[in-house]
Residue, then its C-alpha position, 0 to 999 in steps of 0.5 A: m694116894s698111891q695104891v702101891t708104896v715102897r719103903i726102904e729099910e737098910a738094904i731091903a725095899i718093901l713094896t706094899l699093895l694097898n689096892s682096896p680092901h679086896g686087893e683088886f687090880d686095875g689100870a691105876v694100880v698097875e701104873d702105881l706098881a710101875r712107879a714103885l718099880d721105878t723107885i726100886e730100880a733107881a735106889r742105890g745099895l738094895g740087896a732084896v725086895v719084899v712084896t706084901g699086901g697092906a690090907d688085913g688078910v689080903f695079898g692081892g686079888p683079881y683084876a677088877v671084873r667090871d674093867l675086864e667086862h668093859m674091855g671085852r665089850h670094847q674088844r668085841a665091838a672093835a674086832t681088833t687084831m692081835a697085832d694091835d695089842p688089843l688089851p693094852a691095860i693087861g699088857a702093861f700089867a704083864r710088863q711090870l711082872a717081866r720087870i720083876e723077873a728081869s731085875p738083878l734083885p731077888f724078890v720075895a713075896a710075903i703072902n699074908g692073905t688072899c692071893i688070886g688072879a692078878g695077885f697070884d700072877l704077881a706072886l708067881a713073878c717073884d723069885i721066892r714065896v713065903v705064905e702065912d698060915g690062914d683060911y685063904g686061897l691062892g690060885f687063878p679063878e679066871a676060868n670060872i668067868g671064861l678067861a685065862p690068867l692075865g699076867g702070864g700065869s698059864q706059863r709060870l705056874p706049870r714051870l713051877i709045879g708041872p703041867a698036870k697040876a697046873l692044868e687041874l688048878i687053872l682049868m677048874g678055877r681052883t684055889v689052894s690053901p697056904l699049906q697045899a701051896l707049900q706042899i705042891g711047890i708054889a710056896q717055899e716056906m710057911a711062916p711060923d707067924l707073920a709072912l712079912d717077918a719071915a720074908m724079911i729074915m730071908a731078905h736080909r740073908l739075901a742082901d748079905q750075899s754078893r750082889e753080883a753073884t745073886a744077879s748072875l745066879k738069878r739069871l742062870v736059874r730063871e733061864a734054866v727052864t727055857v734054854p737047852l741044857a748045854r747052853g745053860l752049862v756054858a752060861e754057868r761056866e762063863a758066870q763062874a769065870r767072872l765071879i771067881a775073879t771078883e774082889e768080893a769072892i776072893a775075900r770070902m774064899r780067903d776067909v774060909t781058907r783061914g778058918e774065919r768063915d764057914i762056907e755054909d754061913 
């Protein structure tokens, strides 16, 4: 049975993690995640993706420590150079997160419980995060066992909340509560009830937007933290020149001009 499932409701793909009661990641889970992303990429007519945990109180947990220990012992014995990709299993996980970031579809993480280690990496790769109120933590505890985040968290978290706060959390192996995650900018919304319900409302709104505009805007904003401002401004103007001439944009602007649509809706 796959530990990562995908079901499609109208224009929304719902990716659910079913990887054990504690949400541990391992090579098999990463392979299932890759197949789930294959399914999403092959589907027609999607407007957004929601990622959530299938176990009660768990979004996603750490990479299995027993597997990491085995990798460490193997790496120590083999003395593999960095050019040889010494940790292919970890590299495979990072590649799936890069697929999420590069996708033209917006990904919304519906965080319904514990979100640490690899699970937190997955949440950070998503475009928007919705947290559910509860007694659980979000963060990277890897420093507590002498490791770094596995899927790019040392790079994504400071881009999201700034280097000082990211250093505090990562170096100390600290987790934060859902409310704290909202307050420091990790999460963009706290659900009044279930995170999945709130994320689905958001996903339907995203799916109603122009697909071409959404893809362009996601790319522009994602690249904004890595490219010089002047280059980003040129990219925005180029995107606007494409979008303003699309049939969908013209139709929507016409409706606003006629008073049939509010620009804020």
